C-alpha positions as CSV (number, residue, x, y, z in Angstrom):
1,M,5.7,28.8,-29.0
2,I,8.0,25.4,-29.3
3,Q,6.8,24.0,-32.6
4,S,4.6,21.0,-32.6
5,L,6.7,18.0,-33.4
6,T,4.5,15.3,-33.0
7,S,0.7,13.9,-32.6
8,G,-0.9,10.9,-30.6
9,T,-2.1,10.9,-26.8
10,D,-2.0,14.1,-24.6
11,K,-1.4,11.6,-21.2
12,V,0.7,9.0,-20.3
13,A,1.7,7.1,-17.9
14,P,5.5,8.0,-16.8
15,T,7.8,4.9,-16.9
16,L,11.3,6.9,-16.8
17,A,13.1,7.5,-14.0
18,R,13.0,11.2,-14.3
19,Q,9.4,12.8,-15.3
20,V,8.0,16.3,-15.8
21,Y,4.3,17.3,-15.1
22,V,3.3,19.8,-17.8
23,I,0.5,22.0,-17.1
24,D,-0.8,24.0,-20.0
25,D,-4.4,25.0,-22.2
26,D,-2.5,24.8,-25.5
27,V,-2.6,20.9,-26.7
28,D,-0.1,21.9,-29.3
29,V,2.5,23.0,-26.5
30,R,1.7,20.1,-24.6
31,K,2.5,17.9,-27.4
32,S,5.4,19.7,-28.2
33,L,6.8,19.2,-24.4
34,H,5.7,16.3,-24.7
35,F,8.1,15.4,-27.4
36,L,11.0,17.1,-26.7
37,L,10.9,15.7,-23.1
38,T,10.3,11.8,-24.0
39,T,13.4,12.7,-26.3
40,A,15.7,13.4,-24.4
41,G,14.7,10.4,-21.6
42,V,12.1,12.5,-19.4
43,A,8.9,11.3,-18.7
44,A,6.0,13.5,-19.3
45,W,2.4,14.0,-17.5
46,S,0.6,16.7,-19.4
47,F,-2.6,18.4,-17.7
48,A,-4.8,20.6,-19.7
49,D,-5.7,23.0,-16.8
50,A,-4.7,23.2,-13.3
51,A,-7.9,21.7,-12.1
52,D,-7.1,18.3,-13.8
53,F,-3.7,18.4,-12.5
54,L,-5.1,19.4,-9.0
55,N,-7.8,16.4,-9.0
56,A,-4.9,14.1,-9.7
57,L,-2.1,15.4,-7.3
58,D,-2.7,13.2,-4.5
59,G,-1.1,10.1,-6.6
60,L,1.4,12.0,-8.3
61,R,5.0,11.2,-7.0
62,P,7.3,14.6,-6.7
63,A,8.6,16.0,-9.9
64,P,9.3,19.6,-11.4
65,I,6.1,21.2,-13.0
66,L,5.8,23.0,-16.3
67,L,3.2,25.5,-15.8
68,D,1.8,28.2,-18.3
69,V,0.6,31.6,-16.5
70,R,-2.3,32.2,-18.3
71,M,-5.1,29.5,-18.4
72,P,-8.8,29.6,-18.0
73,G,-10.3,29.0,-14.7
74,I,-6.8,28.3,-12.1
75,D,-4.5,30.3,-13.8
76,G,-0.5,29.6,-13.6
77,L,-0.1,31.9,-10.3
78,D,-3.2,30.7,-8.6
79,L,-2.1,27.4,-8.7
80,L,1.5,28.2,-7.5
81,A,-0.7,29.8,-4.5
82,L,-2.6,26.2,-3.9
83,L,0.7,24.2,-4.1
84,V,2.2,26.6,-1.2
85,E,-1.1,26.1,0.9
86,R,-0.6,22.3,0.6
87,D,3.2,22.3,1.1
88,I,3.8,20.9,-2.1
89,S,7.7,22.5,-2.8
90,W,8.3,20.9,-6.2
91,P,10.1,22.9,-8.6
92,V,7.9,25.2,-11.0
93,I,9.1,26.4,-14.2
94,M,6.4,29.1,-15.3
95,M,6.0,29.6,-19.0
96,T,4.5,32.3,-20.8
97,A,3.9,34.2,-24.0
98,H,2.9,37.1,-22.2
99,G,6.0,37.9,-20.0
100,D,6.1,40.9,-17.9
101,V,8.0,42.2,-14.9
102,P,5.2,42.0,-12.3
103,I,4.2,38.3,-13.7
104,A,7.4,37.1,-12.9
105,V,8.0,38.7,-9.7
106,R,5.1,37.5,-8.2
107,A,5.8,34.2,-9.4
108,M,9.1,34.4,-8.0
109,K,7.5,35.4,-4.5
110,L,5.0,32.3,-4.8
111,G,8.2,30.1,-5.2
112,A,8.3,29.4,-9.2
113,T,12.3,28.4,-9.7
114,E,12.2,29.4,-13.3
115,F,10.4,31.5,-16.1
116,L,10.6,31.0,-19.5
117,E,9.1,33.4,-21.7
118,K,7.3,31.7,-25.0
119,P,9.1,31.0,-27.9
120,F,12.5,29.4,-25.7
121,P,14.6,27.3,-27.4
122,P,15.1,23.4,-26.2
123,E,18.5,24.2,-24.6
124,M,16.9,26.7,-22.6
125,L,14.3,24.0,-21.1
126,D,17.2,21.6,-20.6
127,Q,19.0,24.3,-18.5
128,A,16.2,24.7,-16.5
129,L,15.1,21.3,-15.7
130,A,18.3,20.3,-15.1
131,R,18.3,23.0,-12.6
132,A,15.3,21.9,-11.6
133,F,16.0,18.1,-10.6
134,A,18.7,19.3,-8.9
135,M,16.6,21.1,-6.8
136,L,14.0,18.3,-6.6
137,D,16.8,16.0,-5.4
138,I,17.6,18.4,-2.5
139,V,14.1,19.3,-1.4
140,L,13.1,15.3,-1.3
141,V,16.2,14.8,1.1
142,Q,15.1,17.7,3.2
143,H,11.7,16.0,3.6
144,R,12.9,12.9,4.4
145,T,14.8,14.3,7.0
146,R,12.2,16.2,8.0
147,D,9.6,13.4,8.2
148,E,12.1,10.9,10.0
149,A,12.6,13.7,12.5
150,R,9.2,14.3,12.7
151,G,8.3,10.3,13.5
152,Q,10.5,10.3,16.1
153,I,9.1,13.4,17.8
154,T,5.3,11.8,17.3
155,A,6.1,8.6,18.9
156,L,6.7,10.5,22.1
157,S,3.5,10.5,24.5
158,T,1.9,14.2,24.9
159,R,3.0,14.6,28.4
160,E,6.8,14.3,27.2
161,R,6.3,16.3,24.3
162,E,4.6,19.1,26.5
163,V,7.8,18.9,28.6
164,L,10.3,19.4,25.8
165,T,8.5,22.0,24.4
166,V,9.1,24.0,27.6
167,L,12.8,22.7,28.2
168,I,14.0,23.4,24.3
169,K,13.3,27.1,25.4
170,G,16.3,27.3,27.7
171,I,13.8,26.5,30.7
172,A,15.3,25.0,33.7
173,N,13.6,22.1,35.2
174,K,12.4,23.6,38.4
175,E,10.8,26.6,36.0
176,A,9.0,24.5,33.9
177,A,7.2,22.3,36.5
178,A,6.2,25.6,37.6
179,R,4.7,26.5,34.0
180,L,3.0,23.0,33.6
181,G,2.2,22.6,37.1
182,L,3.9,19.3,37.7
183,S,6.8,18.6,40.3
184,T,10.3,18.9,39.5
185,R,10.9,15.2,39.7
186,T,7.8,14.4,37.3
187,V,9.6,16.6,34.6
188,E,12.7,15.0,35.3
189,M,10.9,11.7,34.5
190,H,9.5,12.8,31.5
191,R,13.0,14.5,30.2
192,A,14.7,11.3,30.9
193,S,12.1,9.1,29.0
194,A,11.7,11.5,26.2
195,L,15.8,11.4,25.6
196,A,16.0,8.0,25.7
197,K,13.0,7.1,23.1
198,L,14.4,9.9,20.8
199,R,18.1,8.5,21.6
200,R,19.1,12.0,22.1
201,K,21.6,12.8,25.1
202,S,20.8,16.6,25.9
203,I,17.8,19.3,24.9
204,A,20.6,20.7,22.9
205,E,20.7,17.6,20.5
206,V,16.5,17.4,21.1
207,M,16.5,21.2,19.7
208,T,18.4,20.1,16.7
209,L,15.9,17.2,16.0
210,W,12.9,19.8,16.4
211,L,14.5,22.0,14.0
212,A,15.3,19.1,11.6
213,A,11.6,18.1,12.2
214,D,10.5,21.9,11.0
215,L,7.9,22.4,13.8
216,A,6.5,26.2,14.2
217,A,5.5,25.6,17.8
218,G,7.5,22.9,19.1
219,P,7.0,19.2,20.1
220,G,4.2,19.8,21.7
221,N,2.3,21.3,19.4
222,M,2.2,17.8,17.5
223,G,-1.0,15.5,18.0
């Protein structure tokens, strides 16, 4: 455990450019990490348990998470699984005083980026956070690209998305018309309209947009 170096309020609204969420049921650990982070110019939100963090999650902006493994109620691994379900891909650094290989393996499979065993020196935390912030920057760019692509696709009409869903599979207009119960001319019309709205010149370019949007079942699956 990092030695407690400070006292005072446990939760302080972040005001600095970089921030980290600390989730640990040990108050001394939370205070120590709060001190280390703010001294390094990083704002810290501290949470005594996973439920507290989940209740605040909708109002939080993306940031690395320092997460204790063993906590009452929802433990660290359970919280990792819940974050995966919610499509939250913020970097998570797991912390434990009871490190063992099975826990570390499961944490990594659930998306944890680091695994620190208490007590860990401040420089090890600094290195882990540097990697986490670099990873977060990449994730945020990917999410912006994905959201922009999805925004373009959702602007299409339902029929346009249905037509694209078939055409991006490499199916010709005539066969696409048969599958959709439309005339070939109607498919061509919706294809041209969709390309114009998306500002794309070909179905191949639409496929690139679809991949950027990370759509498992194609544009036609979007509401």
